[in-house]
N, C-alpha and C positions, 0 to 999 in steps of 0.2 A: 713878662709873666706880662697877662691882662685879666682883672676882673672881670667880668659878668654884671655890665650895670643892670638887668633885671634881677639881679641878685646874686650881692655883696660878698656875698659868702662862697662862690665858688671863683676859683681861681684857675685857670688856663694858661699850661706848662706849652712852650713851643721850644719844639729841639732846637737845640743850638747850632748843631751846624747847617740844617736848614734857616734857621734866622741869616744866618750868615752870607747864606748865598743869595737869600730870595728878601732881603728888607733892605733896601735902597740908605748909602749912608753918607756922610762926608767923602771927600777924598783925603787921604792921611789916616784916618781914623783903622787901627789895625784889630777888629774882633775877633780874630783868632786869640788874640793873647788875655786879653782883657775886657770885661763887660761889666757895665755898670748898670743893676738893673733897678728899677723903685717899684715896690711890692704891699701889698696890703693886703692885711687878712684879718675878716670880721670872725669875734670867740663869740659865740654866745651862749659857752657853757661857764661855769662857776667852781673854780677850782685852785687849789694852790699854786700849783704847776699850770706856769703861763709861760710856756717855752713853745716855741713854733718854729720849725727849719722851713723858713721860704727859700733861697738860694743855698745852694751849694755847691760844689768844686769837684765832689767826686759822687761816683757812683758806688753804694753797697754793693761789695765782691758776692757770689755766689758763695763761696766758702772764705772762713776765718780762720786762717793758718792760727792751730793753739788752744781753738778753742772749739768746745764740744756742749751739744744738748741732747737731755733726751727728753720725751714726757713720761711723765713716771705719776700720774693721774692714774687713778684706779686700780690698782696694784692688790692682789689679794683680793678683788671683790670692792675693793672700800674706797670712800672719795677722797683719795690721797692727793689734795691739793690745800692751798690756802696757812702756808706755813712762817712762825718771823724766827729766824735763827736757825743756828746748826749748830752740833757739838761734833769730836773726833775721839775717840775711845780707842787710837791705833790702829784698826781695824778699821770699825764700822761709823759710819758717819749718820746721826740721828736728825732728822729735822723737826721740827718743834712747835707743835698744831696749837693756831691761834684760831684763823676761823675762814669759813669759804666764802664767806663774800655774799651770797644771799640777799634778799631782803629783810631786814632784821638783825643781818650779820651777825648769825648763829655761829657761836665758840664750837669749836669740837679739841677730842682728845684721840684722832686717829697720827698715832706714829709713823714715819714711814724712815727706812734703815735701809743704808746702800751699804754694800761691802766692798769694799774698794780694791781685795783680790778679785773679784769678778770683773767683766767685761764692764763698762761704763753703761754701753748703749743694748745691752742684757736686761730683759726684763727680768730675771732669776735672780741678778744679784740684787733685788729691790726685794724687801717685804713691807709691811705692816701690819698694828697691832694696833686695836680700839681699847684704849686707856683712859676712856672717856668716865666709866665707872668705877671707879675703884676703892678698895675695901669702906665699900659704902657710899660713897662722897662721890659729888660729882665734878670731877676733874677733866673739865675743856678750860681752853682760853690759856694761854701762858707764851711766855716771853725770852725767849732765852732756854738757853742750860746749862749746866758747867756740870766737869768729868771731873771726883775727883780721886781716879784710880783705880776704883772699882764701880764705882754709884754712878750713874746721869741721873739729873737732878733736874727739875722743867721748874722753870720760874712761874709762882704764878698771878696771871693778869686781870680776869674779867672771864664773868659769865653773859652771854650774849649782850643787849643793853641794858640788862638789868641793876648786875651788882658786881664789886670789885670784891675780889679774893684772895685768903690766902696759903691756900690748898697746896700744901709740895706733894709733887710726883716723884716719885724715883724707881728707876729700873739697875738689874741688877745683873750687872753683864756677866758677871759668872754665871747665869743659869739661860734657859733658853728663853728667847725672846717672845715669843706669842702663848708661852705658860704664864698663867697670869697667877701665878707664886711667887714671877720673878718683878713682879710689879707692889710698889706701897706706895700707899698717901696719909698725911696725915694735917689735919687743918689746924694751924697756929692761932686762928680764932681773931686774926683783923680784919676787916670791911675796909681795904687799900689796895690800892693793886701795886706791883712791884713789876719796874720795868729794866731788867739784867740783875746782873748780878757778878761778884768776883770771887774768889778762893784767894784763901792765906796761908793751904796748906792742912789746915786742921777747922776751919770756919768759914761757911760762908756768908758771904753780908748780899743783902735782896737791898735794891735802891728801889727807896719807894717812889710813886707818881703820882698818882690823884684820889682822893676819897671823895665821899658824896653817892653825885647822881652820874653814870657810864655819857647820860646820853649830855651836860652839859660841859663834863668837864673844867670846873670852875672852880676846884676846890685842891690846892695841892698838899700833899701828905709829906711830911720831913722825920717816919717814924720809922729808922731801918731796925730788920730784922735781924738778929744771927741766928745762924746754925751750929751746930758743934755736929763734926760730921764723926769726930770720934766715941760720941753718946748713943746711944739705944736711939734711934730714928724715931722713934713715936712715944720716948718720955717727954711729959712734958718741959722737964728742967734743961730739955737738948736745947730751946730754942730761949733767945730773949728778946727783948726789943727797946728801942729808946729813943725819943723823940727829938731828935736835934736841931729842931725848931726854936723847941720854949729855950734852948741857950745861945744858941750862934743866928737865931731872929730868922722870921717869916721869910726872907727871901733864899733859905736854906732849907726849902723844899721842895717835890717836882722833879726827880732827876731820872736822865734816860741813859742808860749804862752804868759801869763799873770798872776801875782799874786797879792790879796789882802791882807794886812796884819791888819788894823782896820787904817792904817792912811796912810800908804804908796803904790802906787803904782811899781809891779816891773813888768822889762819888761825881757824875758828870749833870753842869746844870741842865735842862731842858730846855727854861726860860728866862730863867732871873741872870744867867753869866754870872753867878757866884757859887764859883768851884768850890768842894769842901774836901780835908782827909780827914782821916782819923788814922792813929798811933798804935800798930796791931802790940806793939809790947806795954803799952798802957791798959788802964781798963777799961770797957768798954761804955760802962754808965758814966765816965768820970768827963767830966764836960773839958776841963783841961786837954783829954788826949784829941778832942776837936780843933780843928782851925778854917777858916774862910777867907777866899779871899776877892775880893770882887774885881772881876777880870773886862766890864764894861768898856774903860777906858781904851780896850785896845781894839775894842769893833767885836769883843766876844756875844753874839748872837745865840739864837738856837744851835744846840749841840746834842747828836745823838752818839755814843761811844764812845770810846777814847784805846786810843795804843800807846804801848809803848815798848821802845826800842832798845833797851839798856840802861839808857841817861834821860832822853827828852819821854814827855807823853805829850802826846800830839790829843786833840778834841775834836771830834768828826765833828764839821758843820755838815749841818741842816739846814736846806733851802737857801744857802749861799753860799759863799766860798772862801769864809776867810778861817785859816786855819792859823787855830790858837797852841803854843805850846808851851808846856811849863819843865825848867832845867832841874832834872830833880839832884842835882845835886848844890842847889841855891837853896835859899830859907824861902819856906812856900807863900809868907806873906811881903816877900820884896820885891817892887813889882822888873827891877832888875833882872829876875828871874826869870821871866816872859817874855814872849816876842809872838808877833802876829804877820802872816803873809796869805795875800789875796790872790788864790789860786784860780781865780777864773782868766779862762784865756792860753792855759797850759798848751804849749805848741799849738797856737794858735786855734786852740776849739773850747766850747763854751761847759769848761769843768770846775762844776758848782752844783750840789746841792747834793750830801753823803750820807749813808746812813749804818756806822760803824768803820769799822778796817782792821788788819791786820798786818803785821810786820813778819820776815818771813827769815 
């Protein structure tokens, strides 16, 4: 590969076979087996993602065995794009509306649904409903969802770049998807974002993210909201909250994802590296029911989401490849129950930076 000296951002690629046949090379050098190339790239954009493939040993195939893709934009005449997470109810997959991505990052409430009993590439397998104005509330901008066996709950995050909110949106899967009566919303009344949730069989626990100005994202929130799914949805008593940063410390704030292992609820630290868990067999507001563990000594960095395999809890590395896991058979505060692994270059590939995980 060579760089155009008049424009260093332009990289010219030479066909390998032509290079082998036309470029003189020292006697005894076999270019058909290996080739060393020095390449330069001039990256003039500013963004967190900073990887650029310069040289590759393989060409992307025309078809990926086992993978399929379908453009589900503009279903039912609605702008069905811009989603953050999805949830499955046993038949349907519901995609969680977050933001369309235009200037100003306008959030939306258009829920996209896929019927897994239909053909994946058939538009009739998809439907959409605009839940952005439910029960007189602005119900837009969500971050993940939870299914409790009947209802799908959408995790509230923010309205555009204007405000964080705690307006929980709920859909009754026993009713028609496009019937406004199937949808309900309630405002918990707390001005901070939720970033994921976990369900213990009765209660929903929302992972607190940010408070303050959404444009800055410089105020971390430790206030955990809990919703009793067995109570009347709009009953003020069905929701409670506790600020765990008041007794666990200011580092126990700003989480991104949550998980449940059968007894404990785990909150995933986005920035601080301090993991938190709650014992569901204890009182929600009891400080002794909560524990913290500082995992930074393991190289714990940014994490988004966690996945449980029946014994181990894996924290999903975001923007890096250091996977940290906790053995739930050990003590939460015992360093010996924690491990790390640098998953980069698995099978010779750059495997770094994830956003959630699943266990099959």
